[in-house]
N, CA, C and O atoms as a Maestro MAE file, in Angstrom:
{
 s_m_m2io_version
 :::
 2.0.0
}

f_m_ct {
 s_m_title
 :::
 protein
 m_atom[280] {
  # First column is atom index #
  i_m_mmod_type
  r_m_x_coord
  r_m_y_coord
  r_m_z_coord
  i_m_residue_number
  s_m_chain_name
  s_m_pdb_residue_name
  s_m_pdb_atom_name
  i_m_atomic_number
  :::
  1 25 89.722 -81.472 15.766 1 A "MET " " N  " 7
  2 3 88.239 -82.019 16.208 1 A "MET " " CA " 6
  3 2 87.310 -81.189 16.152 1 A "MET " " C  " 6
  4 15 87.146 -80.476 17.142 1 A "MET " " O  " 8
  5 25 86.461 -81.030 15.036 2 A "ILE " " N  " 7
  6 3 85.518 -80.016 15.007 2 A "ILE " " CA " 6
  7 2 83.728 -80.837 15.255 2 A "ILE " " C  " 6
  8 15 83.274 -81.883 14.791 2 A "ILE " " O  " 8
  9 25 83.165 -79.887 16.094 3 A "GLY " " N  " 7
  10 3 81.829 -80.693 15.897 3 A "GLY " " CA " 6
  11 2 81.718 -81.735 17.209 3 A "GLY " " C  " 6
  12 15 80.677 -82.362 17.406 3 A "GLY " " O  " 8
  13 25 82.641 -81.837 17.903 4 A "LEU " " N  " 7
  14 3 82.252 -82.552 19.200 4 A "LEU " " CA " 6
  15 2 81.105 -82.080 19.997 4 A "LEU " " C  " 6
  16 15 80.696 -80.919 20.011 4 A "LEU " " O  " 8
  17 25 80.538 -83.238 20.769 5 A "ASP " " N  " 7
  18 3 79.407 -82.715 21.784 5 A "ASP " " CA " 6
  19 2 80.079 -82.099 23.102 5 A "ASP " " C  " 6
  20 15 81.266 -82.332 23.332 5 A "ASP " " O  " 8
  21 25 79.460 -81.467 23.793 6 A "ILE " " N  " 7
  22 3 80.164 -80.654 24.916 6 A "ILE " " CA " 6
  23 2 80.719 -81.276 25.969 6 A "ILE " " C  " 6
  24 15 81.552 -80.822 26.753 6 A "ILE " " O  " 8
  25 25 80.037 -82.715 25.942 7 A "GLU " " N  " 7
  26 3 80.956 -83.690 27.029 7 A "GLU " " CA " 6
  27 2 82.147 -84.255 26.738 7 A "GLU " " C  " 6
  28 15 83.026 -84.506 27.563 7 A "GLU " " O  " 8
  29 25 82.197 -84.493 25.371 8 A "SER " " N  " 7
  30 3 83.767 -84.720 24.649 8 A "SER " " CA " 6
  31 2 84.586 -83.869 25.017 8 A "SER " " C  " 6
  32 15 85.595 -84.066 25.694 8 A "SER " " O  " 8
  33 25 84.076 -82.571 24.458 9 A "TRP " " N  " 7
  34 3 85.003 -81.555 24.191 9 A "TRP " " CA " 6
  35 2 85.512 -80.879 25.952 9 A "TRP " " C  " 6
  36 15 86.602 -80.384 26.241 9 A "TRP " " O  " 8
  37 25 84.347 -81.078 26.848 10 A "ALA " " N  " 7
  38 3 85.049 -80.771 28.048 10 A "ALA " " CA " 6
  39 2 85.862 -81.934 28.649 10 A "ALA " " C  " 6
  40 15 86.582 -81.735 29.627 10 A "ALA " " O  " 8
  41 25 85.766 -82.995 28.143 11 A "LEU " " N  " 7
  42 3 86.657 -84.049 28.753 11 A "LEU " " CA " 6
  43 2 88.129 -83.798 28.308 11 A "LEU " " C  " 6
  44 15 89.121 -83.822 29.037 11 A "LEU " " O  " 8
  45 25 88.070 -83.513 26.756 12 A "THR " " N  " 7
  46 3 89.615 -83.481 26.253 12 A "THR " " CA " 6
  47 2 90.021 -82.206 26.487 12 A "THR " " C  " 6
  48 15 91.247 -82.107 26.441 12 A "THR " " O  " 8
  49 25 89.301 -80.940 26.780 13 A "ARG " " N  " 7
  50 3 90.008 -79.893 27.357 13 A "ARG " " CA " 6
  51 2 90.534 -80.064 28.903 13 A "ARG " " C  " 6
  52 15 91.683 -79.736 29.202 13 A "ARG " " O  " 8
  53 25 89.622 -80.595 29.853 14 A "ALA " " N  " 7
  54 3 90.185 -80.996 30.982 14 A "ALA " " CA " 6
  55 2 91.548 -81.743 31.208 14 A "ALA " " C  " 6
  56 15 92.444 -81.503 32.018 14 A "ALA " " O  " 8
  57 25 91.434 -82.750 30.220 15 A "HIS " " N  " 7
  58 3 92.435 -83.640 30.014 15 A "HIS " " CA " 6
  59 2 93.594 -83.064 29.485 15 A "HIS " " C  " 6
  60 15 94.655 -83.592 29.817 15 A "HIS " " O  " 8
  61 25 93.627 -82.155 28.779 16 A "HIS " " N  " 7
  62 3 94.600 -81.291 28.112 16 A "HIS " " CA " 6
  63 2 95.186 -80.466 29.517 16 A "HIS " " C  " 6
  64 15 96.359 -80.654 29.840 16 A "HIS " " O  " 8
  65 25 94.425 -79.666 30.226 17 A "ILE " " N  " 7
  66 3 94.846 -78.953 31.420 17 A "ILE " " CA " 6
  67 2 95.616 -79.534 32.377 17 A "ILE " " C  " 6
  68 15 96.730 -79.235 32.807 17 A "ILE " " O  " 8
  69 25 94.779 -80.500 32.675 18 A "VAL " " N  " 7
  70 3 95.738 -81.373 33.848 18 A "VAL " " CA " 6
  71 2 96.837 -81.900 33.483 18 A "VAL " " C  " 6
  72 15 97.711 -81.997 34.345 18 A "VAL " " O  " 8
  73 25 97.052 -82.278 32.431 19 A "LEU " " N  " 7
  74 3 98.544 -83.018 31.838 19 A "LEU " " CA " 6
  75 2 99.465 -81.844 31.713 19 A "LEU " " C  " 6
  76 15 100.562 -82.021 32.243 19 A "LEU " " O  " 8
  77 25 99.278 -80.719 31.151 20 A "ASN " " N  " 7
  78 3 100.086 -79.375 30.868 20 A "ASN " " CA " 6
  79 2 100.129 -78.701 32.418 20 A "ASN " " C  " 6
  80 15 101.124 -78.863 33.124 20 A "ASN " " O  " 8
  81 25 99.136 -78.048 32.810 21 A "GLU " " N  " 7
  82 3 99.357 -77.312 33.956 21 A "GLU " " CA " 6
  83 2 99.283 -77.983 35.377 21 A "GLU " " C  " 6
  84 15 99.973 -77.566 36.307 21 A "GLU " " O  " 8
  85 25 98.494 -78.946 35.491 22 A "GLY " " N  " 7
  86 3 98.105 -79.905 36.775 22 A "GLY " " CA " 6
  87 2 99.566 -80.452 37.059 22 A "GLY " " C  " 6
  88 15 100.172 -80.191 38.099 22 A "GLY " " O  " 8
  89 25 99.949 -81.045 36.283 23 A "LEU " " N  " 7
  90 3 101.288 -81.895 36.528 23 A "LEU " " CA " 6
  91 2 102.272 -80.904 37.135 23 A "LEU " " C  " 6
  92 15 102.812 -81.064 38.229 23 A "LEU " " O  " 8
  93 25 102.512 -79.535 36.067 24 A "ASN " " N  " 7
  94 3 103.796 -79.039 36.573 24 A "ASN " " CA " 6
  95 2 103.439 -78.399 38.175 24 A "ASN " " C  " 6
  96 15 104.337 -78.232 39.001 24 A "ASN " " O  " 8
  97 25 101.901 -78.057 38.473 25 A "LEU " " N  " 7
  98 3 101.722 -77.597 39.789 25 A "LEU " " CA " 6
  99 2 102.079 -78.681 40.603 25 A "LEU " " C  " 6
  100 15 102.860 -78.340 41.491 25 A "LEU " " O  " 8
  101 25 101.744 -80.015 40.610 26 A "ALA " " N  " 7
  102 3 101.804 -80.693 41.525 26 A "ALA " " CA " 6
  103 2 103.469 -81.143 41.763 26 A "ALA " " C  " 6
  104 15 103.933 -81.635 42.791 26 A "ALA " " O  " 8
  105 25 104.152 -80.844 40.592 27 A "LYS " " N  " 7
  106 3 105.766 -81.311 40.955 27 A "LYS " " CA " 6
  107 2 106.076 -79.737 41.692 27 A "LYS " " C  " 6
  108 15 107.055 -79.901 42.420 27 A "LYS " " O  " 8
  109 25 105.726 -78.660 41.748 28 A "ALA " " N  " 7
  110 3 106.217 -77.345 42.361 28 A "ALA " " CA " 6
  111 2 105.897 -77.814 43.811 28 A "ALA " " C  " 6
  112 15 106.786 -77.803 44.662 28 A "ALA " " O  " 8
  113 25 104.578 -78.243 44.108 29 A "ALA " " N  " 7
  114 3 104.277 -78.592 45.377 29 A "ALA " " CA " 6
  115 2 105.049 -79.366 45.978 29 A "ALA " " C  " 6
  116 15 105.491 -79.038 47.079 29 A "ALA " " O  " 8
  117 25 105.398 -80.616 45.370 30 A "GLN " " N  " 7
  118 3 106.174 -81.736 46.049 30 A "GLN " " CA " 6
  119 2 107.789 -81.137 46.362 30 A "GLN " " C  " 6
  120 15 108.648 -81.613 47.104 30 A "GLN " " O  " 8
  121 25 107.827 -80.115 45.638 31 A "ASP " " N  " 7
  122 3 109.132 -79.630 45.948 31 A "ASP " " CA " 6
  123 2 109.163 -78.380 46.684 31 A "ASP " " C  " 6
  124 15 110.092 -77.595 46.872 31 A "ASP " " O  " 8
  125 25 108.343 -78.366 46.940 32 A "LEU " " N  " 7
  126 3 107.719 -77.086 48.217 32 A "LEU " " CA " 6
  127 2 108.376 -75.846 48.019 32 A "LEU " " C  " 6
  128 15 109.090 -75.166 48.756 32 A "LEU " " O  " 8
  129 25 107.802 -75.649 46.373 33 A "ASP " " N  " 7
  130 3 108.313 -74.477 45.896 33 A "ASP " " CA " 6
  131 2 107.212 -73.565 45.817 33 A "ASP " " C  " 6
  132 15 106.505 -73.518 44.811 33 A "ASP " " O  " 8
  133 25 107.016 -72.811 46.853 34 A "ARG " " N  " 7
  134 3 105.702 -71.810 46.964 34 A "ARG " " CA " 6
  135 2 105.712 -70.721 46.058 34 A "ARG " " C  " 6
  136 15 104.616 -70.354 45.636 34 A "ARG " " O  " 8
  137 25 106.823 -70.078 45.639 35 A "LYS " " N  " 7
  138 3 106.630 -69.058 44.515 35 A "LYS " " CA " 6
  139 2 106.415 -69.704 43.526 35 A "LYS " " C  " 6
  140 15 105.626 -69.210 42.720 35 A "LYS " " O  " 8
  141 25 106.949 -70.874 43.253 36 A "ARG " " N  " 7
  142 3 106.778 -71.529 41.701 36 A "ARG " " CA " 6
  143 2 105.241 -71.892 41.647 36 A "ARG " " C  " 6
  144 15 104.589 -71.760 40.611 36 A "ARG " " O  " 8
  145 25 104.680 -72.380 42.891 37 A "SER " " N  " 7
  146 3 103.176 -72.940 43.062 37 A "SER " " CA " 6
  147 2 102.249 -71.968 42.966 37 A "SER " " C  " 6
  148 15 101.096 -72.265 42.655 37 A "SER " " O  " 8
  149 25 102.595 -70.748 43.202 38 A "ARG " " N  " 7
  150 3 101.494 -69.589 43.112 38 A "ARG " " CA " 6
  151 2 101.556 -69.205 41.874 38 A "ARG " " C  " 6
  152 15 100.497 -68.927 41.310 38 A "ARG " " O  " 8
  153 25 102.798 -69.099 41.166 39 A "THR " " N  " 7
  154 3 103.101 -68.828 39.659 39 A "THR " " CA " 6
  155 2 101.836 -69.679 38.939 39 A "THR " " C  " 6
  156 15 100.864 -69.138 38.411 39 A "THR " " O  " 8
  157 25 102.047 -71.028 39.026 40 A "LEU " " N  " 7
  158 3 101.290 -72.133 38.352 40 A "LEU " " CA " 6
  159 2 99.864 -72.170 38.831 40 A "LEU " " C  " 6
  160 15 99.006 -72.565 38.042 40 A "LEU " " O  " 8
  161 25 99.577 -71.854 39.865 41 A "VAL " " N  " 7
  162 3 98.121 -71.548 40.222 41 A "VAL " " CA " 6
  163 2 97.380 -70.563 39.438 41 A "VAL " " C  " 6
  164 15 96.252 -70.745 38.980 41 A "VAL " " O  " 8
  165 25 98.257 -69.251 39.284 42 A "TYR " " N  " 7
  166 3 98.113 -68.223 38.454 42 A "TYR " " CA " 6
  167 2 97.494 -68.878 36.997 42 A "TYR " " C  " 6
  168 15 96.378 -68.690 36.512 42 A "TYR " " O  " 8
  169 25 98.407 -69.557 36.573 43 A "GLU " " N  " 7
  170 3 98.344 -69.798 35.121 43 A "GLU " " CA " 6
  171 2 97.226 -71.092 34.779 43 A "GLU " " C  " 6
  172 15 96.742 -71.366 33.681 43 A "GLU " " O  " 8
  173 25 97.005 -71.742 36.023 44 A "LEU " " N  " 7
  174 3 96.159 -72.713 35.844 44 A "LEU " " CA " 6
  175 2 94.615 -71.955 35.736 44 A "LEU " " C  " 6
  176 15 93.759 -72.242 34.899 44 A "LEU " " O  " 8
  177 25 94.514 -71.079 36.638 45 A "GLN " " N  " 7
  178 3 93.356 -69.992 36.693 45 A "GLN " " CA " 6
  179 2 93.157 -69.549 35.416 45 A "GLN " " C  " 6
  180 15 92.060 -69.829 34.933 45 A "GLN " " O  " 8
  181 25 94.077 -68.811 34.606 46 A "LYS " " N  " 7
  182 3 93.999 -68.282 33.339 46 A "LYS " " CA " 6
  183 2 93.601 -69.287 32.324 46 A "LYS " " C  " 6
  184 15 92.768 -69.084 31.441 46 A "LYS " " O  " 8
  185 25 94.380 -70.589 32.551 47 A "VAL " " N  " 7
  186 3 93.925 -71.625 31.355 47 A "VAL " " CA " 6
  187 2 92.356 -72.199 31.463 47 A "VAL " " C  " 6
  188 15 91.707 -72.379 30.433 47 A "VAL " " O  " 8
  189 25 91.709 -72.514 32.985 48 A "ILE " " N  " 7
  190 3 90.453 -72.593 33.091 48 A "ILE " " CA " 6
  191 2 89.738 -71.716 32.592 48 A "ILE " " C  " 6
  192 15 88.875 -72.025 31.770 48 A "ILE " " O  " 8
  193 25 89.975 -70.203 33.048 49 A "ALA " " N  " 7
  194 3 89.264 -69.086 32.552 49 A "ALA " " CA " 6
  195 2 88.965 -69.289 31.039 49 A "ALA " " C  " 6
  196 15 87.828 -69.276 30.569 49 A "ALA " " O  " 8
  197 25 90.005 -69.461 30.393 50 A "ALA " " N  " 7
  198 3 90.058 -69.471 28.982 50 A "ALA " " CA " 6
  199 2 89.313 -70.233 28.347 50 A "ALA " " C  " 6
  200 15 88.717 -69.914 27.317 50 A "ALA " " O  " 8
  201 25 89.255 -71.659 29.066 51 A "ALA " " N  " 7
  202 3 88.700 -72.766 28.297 51 A "ALA " " CA " 6
  203 2 86.903 -72.337 28.457 51 A "ALA " " C  " 6
  204 15 86.070 -72.537 27.573 51 A "ALA " " O  " 8
  205 25 86.670 -71.809 29.608 52 A "ILE " " N  " 7
  206 3 85.343 -71.477 29.869 52 A "ILE " " CA " 6
  207 2 84.655 -70.360 28.607 52 A "ILE " " C  " 6
  208 15 83.738 -70.540 27.807 52 A "ILE " " O  " 8
  209 25 85.498 -69.245 28.840 53 A "LEU " " N  " 7
  210 3 85.101 -68.420 27.531 53 A "LEU " " CA " 6
  211 2 85.166 -69.196 26.164 53 A "LEU " " C  " 6
  212 15 84.318 -69.102 25.277 53 A "LEU " " O  " 8
  213 25 86.171 -69.891 26.128 54 A "GLU " " N  " 7
  214 3 86.003 -70.599 24.714 54 A "GLU " " CA " 6
  215 2 84.787 -71.455 24.380 54 A "GLU " " C  " 6
  216 15 84.292 -71.585 23.261 54 A "GLU " " O  " 8
  217 25 84.321 -72.101 25.681 55 A "ALA " " N  " 7
  218 3 82.910 -72.741 25.573 55 A "ALA " " CA " 6
  219 2 81.920 -71.757 25.421 55 A "ALA " " C  " 6
  220 15 81.128 -72.005 24.511 55 A "ALA " " O  " 8
  221 25 81.779 -70.993 25.873 56 A "HIS " " N  " 7
  222 3 80.773 -69.826 25.726 56 A "HIS " " CA " 6
  223 2 80.819 -69.423 24.694 56 A "HIS " " C  " 6
  224 15 79.744 -69.525 24.103 56 A "HIS " " O  " 8
  225 25 81.811 -68.859 23.995 57 A "ALA " " N  " 7
  226 3 81.816 -68.480 22.529 57 A "ALA " " CA " 6
  227 2 81.487 -69.561 21.570 57 A "ALA " " C  " 6
  228 15 80.946 -69.325 20.490 57 A "ALA " " O  " 8
  229 25 81.831 -70.799 21.987 58 A "ALA " " N  " 7
  230 3 81.690 -71.841 21.016 58 A "ALA " " CA " 6
  231 2 80.224 -71.956 21.216 58 A "ALA " " C  " 6
  232 15 79.654 -72.221 20.158 58 A "ALA " " O  " 8
  233 25 79.576 -71.862 22.055 59 A "SER " " N  " 7
  234 3 77.977 -72.055 22.295 59 A "SER " " CA " 6
  235 2 77.277 -71.130 21.488 59 A "SER " " C  " 6
  236 15 76.304 -71.543 20.858 59 A "SER " " O  " 8
  237 25 77.710 -69.603 21.381 60 A "MET " " N  " 7
  238 3 77.079 -68.785 20.942 60 A "MET " " CA " 6
  239 2 77.194 -68.973 19.335 60 A "MET " " C  " 6
  240 15 76.304 -68.518 18.618 60 A "MET " " O  " 8
  241 25 78.212 -69.595 18.835 61 A "SER " " N  " 7
  242 3 78.817 -69.714 17.171 61 A "SER " " CA " 6
  243 2 78.274 -71.141 16.972 61 A "SER " " C  " 6
  244 15 77.928 -71.327 15.805 61 A "SER " " O  " 8
  245 25 78.110 -72.152 17.747 62 A "GLY " " N  " 7
  246 3 77.311 -73.426 17.541 62 A "GLY " " CA " 6
  247 2 78.475 -74.606 17.080 62 A "GLY " " C  " 6
  248 15 78.147 -75.605 16.439 62 A "GLY " " O  " 8
  249 25 79.836 -74.340 17.493 63 A "SER " " N  " 7
  250 3 80.920 -75.268 17.152 63 A "SER " " CA " 6
  251 2 81.966 -74.940 18.383 63 A "SER " " C  " 6
  252 15 82.190 -73.841 18.891 63 A "SER " " O  " 8
  253 25 82.549 -76.246 18.717 64 A "LEU " " N  " 7
  254 3 83.351 -76.499 19.793 64 A "LEU " " CA " 6
  255 2 84.957 -77.088 18.919 64 A "LEU " " C  " 6
  256 15 84.844 -77.930 18.029 64 A "LEU " " O  " 8
  257 25 85.892 -76.722 19.175 65 A "GLN " " N  " 7
  258 3 87.353 -77.206 18.477 65 A "GLN " " CA " 6
  259 2 88.212 -77.783 20.104 65 A "GLN " " C  " 6
  260 15 88.684 -77.007 20.936 65 A "GLN " " O  " 8
  261 25 88.219 -79.174 20.196 66 A "ALA " " N  " 7
  262 3 88.872 -79.616 20.991 66 A "ALA " " CA " 6
  263 2 90.541 -79.570 20.686 66 A "ALA " " C  " 6
  264 15 91.061 -79.670 19.575 66 A "ALA " " O  " 8
  265 25 91.231 -79.393 21.979 67 A "GLY " " N  " 7
  266 3 92.808 -79.363 21.781 67 A "GLY " " CA " 6
  267 2 93.357 -78.080 21.011 67 A "GLY " " C  " 6
  268 15 94.411 -78.032 20.378 67 A "GLY " " O  " 8
  269 25 92.534 -77.160 21.170 68 A "GLN " " N  " 7
  270 3 92.871 -75.699 20.738 68 A "GLN " " CA " 6
  271 2 93.798 -75.265 21.754 68 A "GLN " " C  " 6
  272 15 93.382 -75.269 22.912 68 A "GLN " " O  " 8
  273 25 95.157 -74.837 21.492 69 A "GLU " " N  " 7
  274 3 95.997 -74.051 22.480 69 A "GLU " " CA " 6
  275 2 95.406 -72.646 22.767 69 A "GLU " " C  " 6
  276 15 94.703 -71.970 22.016 69 A "GLU " " O  " 8
  277 25 95.940 -72.287 24.291 70 A "THR " " N  " 7
  278 3 95.233 -71.028 24.648 70 A "THR " " CA " 6
  279 2 96.369 -70.311 24.844 70 A "THR " " C  " 6
  280 15 96.302 -69.128 25.177 70 A "THR " " O  " 8
  :::
 }
 m_bond[279] {
  # First column is bond index #
  i_m_from
  i_m_to
  i_m_order
  :::
  1 1 2 1
  2 2 3 1
  3 3 4 2
  4 3 5 1
  5 5 6 1
  6 6 7 1
  7 7 8 2
  8 7 9 1
  9 9 10 1
  10 10 11 1
  11 11 12 2
  12 11 13 1
  13 13 14 1
  14 14 15 1
  15 15 16 2
  16 15 17 1
  17 17 18 1
  18 18 19 1
  19 19 20 2
  20 19 21 1
  21 21 22 1
  22 22 23 1
  23 23 24 2
  24 23 25 1
  25 25 26 1
  26 26 27 1
  27 27 28 2
  28 27 29 1
  29 29 30 1
  30 30 31 1
  31 31 32 2
  32 31 33 1
  33 33 34 1
  34 34 35 1
  35 35 36 2
  36 35 37 1
  37 37 38 1
  38 38 39 1
  39 39 40 2
  40 39 41 1
  41 41 42 1
  42 42 43 1
  43 43 44 2
  44 43 45 1
  45 45 46 1
  46 46 47 1
  47 47 48 2
  48 47 49 1
  49 49 50 1
  50 50 51 1
  51 51 52 2
  52 51 53 1
  53 53 54 1
  54 54 55 1
  55 55 56 2
  56 55 57 1
  57 57 58 1
  58 58 59 1
  59 59 60 2
  60 59 61 1
  61 61 62 1
  62 62 63 1
  63 63 64 2
  64 63 65 1
  65 65 66 1
  66 66 67 1
  67 67 68 2
  68 67 69 1
  69 69 70 1
  70 70 71 1
  71 71 72 2
  72 71 73 1
  73 73 74 1
  74 74 75 1
  75 75 76 2
  76 75 77 1
  77 77 78 1
  78 78 79 1
  79 79 80 2
  80 79 81 1
  81 81 82 1
  82 82 83 1
  83 83 84 2
  84 83 85 1
  85 85 86 1
  86 86 87 1
  87 87 88 2
  88 87 89 1
  89 89 90 1
  90 90 91 1
  91 91 92 2
  92 91 93 1
  93 93 94 1
  94 94 95 1
  95 95 96 2
  96 95 97 1
  97 97 98 1
  98 98 99 1
  99 99 100 2
  100 99 101 1
  101 101 102 1
  102 102 103 1
  103 103 104 2
  104 103 105 1
  105 105 106 1
  106 106 107 1
  107 107 108 2
  108 107 109 1
  109 109 110 1
  110 110 111 1
  111 111 112 2
  112 111 113 1
  113 113 114 1
  114 114 115 1
  115 115 116 2
  116 115 117 1
  117 117 118 1
  118 118 119 1
  119 119 120 2
  120 119 121 1
  121 121 122 1
  122 122 123 1
  123 123 124 2
  124 123 125 1
  125 125 126 1
  126 126 127 1
  127 127 128 2
  128 127 129 1
  129 129 130 1
  130 130 131 1
  131 131 132 2
  132 131 133 1
  133 133 134 1
  134 134 135 1
  135 135 136 2
  136 135 137 1
  137 137 138 1
  138 138 139 1
  139 139 140 2
  140 139 141 1
  141 141 142 1
  142 142 143 1
  143 143 144 2
  144 143 145 1
  145 145 146 1
  146 146 147 1
  147 147 148 2
  148 147 149 1
  149 149 150 1
  150 150 151 1
  151 151 152 2
  152 151 153 1
  153 153 154 1
  154 154 155 1
  155 155 156 2
  156 155 157 1
  157 157 158 1
  158 158 159 1
  159 159 160 2
  160 159 161 1
  161 161 162 1
  162 162 163 1
  163 163 164 2
  164 163 165 1
  165 165 166 1
  166 166 167 1
  167 167 168 2
  168 167 169 1
  169 169 170 1
  170 170 171 1
  171 171 172 2
  172 171 173 1
  173 173 174 1
  174 174 175 1
  175 175 176 2
  176 175 177 1
  177 177 178 1
  178 178 179 1
  179 179 180 2
  180 179 181 1
  181 181 182 1
  182 182 183 1
  183 183 184 2
  184 183 185 1
  185 185 186 1
  186 186 187 1
  187 187 188 2
  188 187 189 1
  189 189 190 1
  190 190 191 1
  191 191 192 2
  192 191 193 1
  193 193 194 1
  194 194 195 1
  195 195 196 2
  196 195 197 1
  197 197 198 1
  198 198 199 1
  199 199 200 2
  200 199 201 1
  201 201 202 1
  202 202 203 1
  203 203 204 2
  204 203 205 1
  205 205 206 1
  206 206 207 1
  207 207 208 2
  208 207 209 1
  209 209 210 1
  210 210 211 1
  211 211 212 2
  212 211 213 1
  213 213 214 1
  214 214 215 1
  215 215 216 2
  216 215 217 1
  217 217 218 1
  218 218 219 1
  219 219 220 2
  220 219 221 1
  221 221 222 1
  222 222 223 1
  223 223 224 2
  224 223 225 1
  225 225 226 1
  226 226 227 1
  227 227 228 2
  228 227 229 1
  229 229 230 1
  230 230 231 1
  231 231 232 2
  232 231 233 1
  233 233 234 1
  234 234 235 1
  235 235 236 2
  236 235 237 1
  237 237 238 1
  238 238 239 1
  239 239 240 2
  240 239 241 1
  241 241 242 1
  242 242 243 1
  243 243 244 2
  244 243 245 1
  245 245 246 1
  246 246 247 1
  247 247 248 2
  248 247 249 1
  249 249 250 1
  250 250 251 1
  251 251 252 2
  252 251 253 1
  253 253 254 1
  254 254 255 1
  255 255 256 2
  256 255 257 1
  257 257 258 1
  258 258 259 1
  259 259 260 2
  260 259 261 1
  261 261 262 1
  262 262 263 1
  263 263 264 2
  264 263 265 1
  265 265 266 1
  266 266 267 1
  267 267 268 2
  268 267 269 1
  269 269 270 1
  270 270 271 1
  271 271 272 2
  272 271 273 1
  273 273 274 1
  274 274 275 1
  275 275 276 2
  276 275 277 1
  277 277 278 1
  278 278 279 1
  279 279 280 2
  :::
 }
}
């Protein structure tokens, strides 16, 4: 999806992040698996940072692409 406004793009990215990384983290926390939880928190941080960098790069070039894998 090319040419989305920033709000739609952010909502789509946040949804993607929560579905993929957030649910895995919640499952690990439910299982009381501290090692896996720490690993997944790190992965979640990386994905969020990548999304922020993607938004910044897109703002410089003038286009955003939703659903892009990181």
